N, C-alpha and C positions, 0 to 999 in steps of 0.2 A: 504494499500499501504506500501511495506517495504521489509525488508530482513531477513531472521528468518536463524540464523545459531547456531545447535544444535551438541554437541560433543555426539556422540554415544558411547556404550560400550568398554571399554577399549581392545585392544588386546597387543599383543605382541609387547613390545618396544613404547607403545603409546595408541592413539587414532584416530578414524576415525570422520571428521566434514560433518555434511549432510548442504548444503548451499542452501536454497529457495528463489527464487525470488516469492516475492509476490504482484503481482499485478493483479491477475486472472480476474476480473471485466473487463480490456481491454487486456486480453491474456497476461499479463505478459509484456505488451509494455514497452521500455526505453524512461522515461522522465529525465529531468536534477537531478530532486531531486532525485528519483530511483537511476540514475546510481552514483550519488554521494555518495549516503548510500552505495550502492554495493562495492565500490571501499574502504571505508571506512572501511565496515566490512570483505574485503578480506585480509587487510594490516595485522593485526594482526595474520592470519592466516601464512603469510612467516615468522615470526618470530617464533613461535611455536616448539621449539625443538621436542616434543613428537607428533606432527601431522605425521600420516604417509599416511592419503588419504583423498582426497575431492571429495564428490559426490556433484556435482551441478543439481540443479532439478529447476522447476516453480511449483508454485502454482494452483491446481485443476488438472484436468483431460483435457484441453481445448488446452493447449499450453506450451510449454518451455517458451519460448519467442517468441512474435509475431511479433517482429521489433523492431523499435525506433516509438515512440508515432506520429502518424501521423499530430496530431493537433498542436503539437511542430515543427515537421519541416515544417507547411506550414506557420510558420509568423518567420524563421530564414532569417536573411539578410547574407552579406558575413562575416562580421568578427563575429556575432553570431553561425554561421555555422561553421566555423573553430573551435572555442571553444565546440559548440555541440560533432562533429564529435571526436574531441581529448579526450573529455571525454569518447566517446562509446569506443575508443581504449583504455582506461585505466582501461574500465572495461576487457575487454577482455583480456588484459596483464597481468591484476593481477592474472590472473588464469593460463594463459601461461606461469608465470614464477614464480610459486610456486614454492617450491622446491620438494613438492611429487606431485605425479602422482592427475589427476583430472579425474573423469567419468562424462561423459555428458549424465544424465537421463531425456530421450527425451518422451515424452506423448504427441503428439498433434503437434501443428504447430512449426515451429524453422526456420524463415522466417527473411530475411536482417539482422539486428543486432545480431538477435537469432542465425541463422546459423553461423555468425560469432563469436559468443562466443563459440558454441558447437564447432567450427573448433579448436578453439584455446585450446580445451582441450586435454588430452592425448586420451580416449578412448570415443565412444559415442554408447549407447545403446538406442534402441527405440522402443516402442510401435508400431503394425504394422497398427495403426492409425494415425502413424505422417505424418505431410507433410513438405518438405523441399524445400526453393526456395528464390532468391534472386530477390526480383521485383521491386529493387528500381528506374530503369530505366523508369518504368510506371507510377511514380510521378515525373520524372522529373529530378534524380539526379544520377548517377553512383555510385556502389558499390565500395567500398573502405575500408580503413583500415586491418582490419583482412581476408576481402575477398583476401588479397592478399595470403593465406595458401591454398586455395581451389585447385590450380593447383598441389600442392604437394601433395595435398590427392586423387584429380581424374583424375588428368591430365588435360593442358592446351583445350582439345576437348570439355571436359563435361563441366569444369568451363567456357569456352565461351556459350556453349547452356544457361547455368543456367544463367550469368551475363548480356549476349546480349539479351535474349529472355523475362525475366523475370517471367520465367513458372516454374510452380512447379512439384516435382515427390513426389511417394508416397515412403513408406517404403523400399518397395521390390526392387524399384528400386536404392535406397539409399543405399540398401547393396549391389546390383551388382555392384556398382560403387565403393563401399569402402569406401564412405562417411559414413556409420556408420560399426560399429564393429558386430551387433549383433541385430534382430528384435525379439520381443516377443511378446504373445496375452499381453492387457493391464494386466489383472489378474496375469500374471507370469511377469512382468516387474520387480520388484523389486526382484522375484528370480534371474533373470537373472544377474541384477547388481550385486545383490552379490555373483554370481558365480566368475564374473570377480575381484571384489574387493578380495575375498578370494585367487586368485592365484597370487595376488598382494601384497598380506600381508603375504603370503608363502616365500617371498624375505627377505633378510637382510636389515634392514631400512637405513643403512647407503649406501648400496648397490644400494636400488632403488631410493635414495635421487640422488646419483653421475651418475647413470643412467640417470635419468631424465635431469641433469644437462650436461651431455655430448649428447644426444638427441639435447636439444637447440643447443649446439655449432656445432654439424652436418649440422644444417639447416642453419647457419650462416658464416662457414669456407669453404676455399677452400679445397678439399680431402688431400693432404700432411698434411696441417695442421691439419684437422680433426683427422687424424691417429694420429699424433704428441700429440693431446691433450688427445686422448686415453688413449698413455704411460703413462701422466702423472696421470690422473685418476685412472690406474690401480695401481700404484704405491701409492696416495692417497688413496686407500682402506686398506691398510695394514698399516695405521697411529692408529687404533684400532684392536682388536682381532676376530672381527666378521669373518672374512675370515677364521682364525685355526679354529673358535670355529665350524662354519658350516659346513667347508670342512670335521673336524674330525667327525662331529654327520655323514654325509653322509659317511664317509667311515665304521663306526662302523654299521651303518646298512647295508651297500652292504657285511661286513663280515658274520653279522648274517643272511643273506639272502643265502650266499654262505652255511655259515655252516651248515642250516637248509635244503638244497638240499644234502649234503654229508651225 
C-alpha cells in the first residue's frame, strides 16, 4: 500500500508526473494512512515550477479508487468521522488545486471517494470496463465533500440519481453524461490518455497554468467578477514573452502555408 510518483520523460518547458495510488489488494480504497500519504506526495507537485501535467491513476486493472475503506467507515464516531472526511477532502482538493491540469486515468471501479477524486481532476479518461457510482447511502452515510462538484459536471438530475439511489453506471453511460471525457478499450487506455496529454502539452506552459487558475476562479465567482478576473489573467499572460513567441511562431506558420499555396 502506498503512493508512487514518477516523473516521466521531459517535454518542452518541463515534465509530466504520473501519480499512482497503490492499494490494489483492496481496490485502491482510501484509509487514513493512504490518504495522508496521498496528501503528502501531492504537496511537492504544487510547488514544482517545471511540472506541466499530472496523470492520476490507481494500481492494477480492477479499480481507479474503489471508495473509502469500509472497515474504517464502520468504526468512526462523530469526531473521527469529521477528521476522516476532512482528510478525504484534502486528497481531492490537492489535485483540484494543482496549478497544472490533472488527467484521471480510470480503469475499473471509481466509487464514492474515488469518483469524488476523479471529479476533482480536470479531465477523465476511462476504460470501457470502468464502473462509476456514489454508494454511500447504502452504508448509512451521505455523499459529501467533492461530490459537490458532480452537479457542475452532469447536472442536478443525474447527480441526484447517483447520490440518492447509490446505483452504478457503466463507462458508456458515464460518457453520455459527460462524466468522463473519453472511453477506450483497456489495451488502448494509455494511448487515449497520451492523446489528451499531447493536446495539453501543445499549449504554452504559462498559458495552461493561467487557464487552470481562471477555471477554478470561474467555479467560485459571480459572472461579472469572473469576467473581470479574466481581464487580469489576460494581462498577466504578458508578464513573460510566451505570447509573443508562440503567436509569432503561429504567424510564421500561416505565412509559410499561404506562400506554399501561391
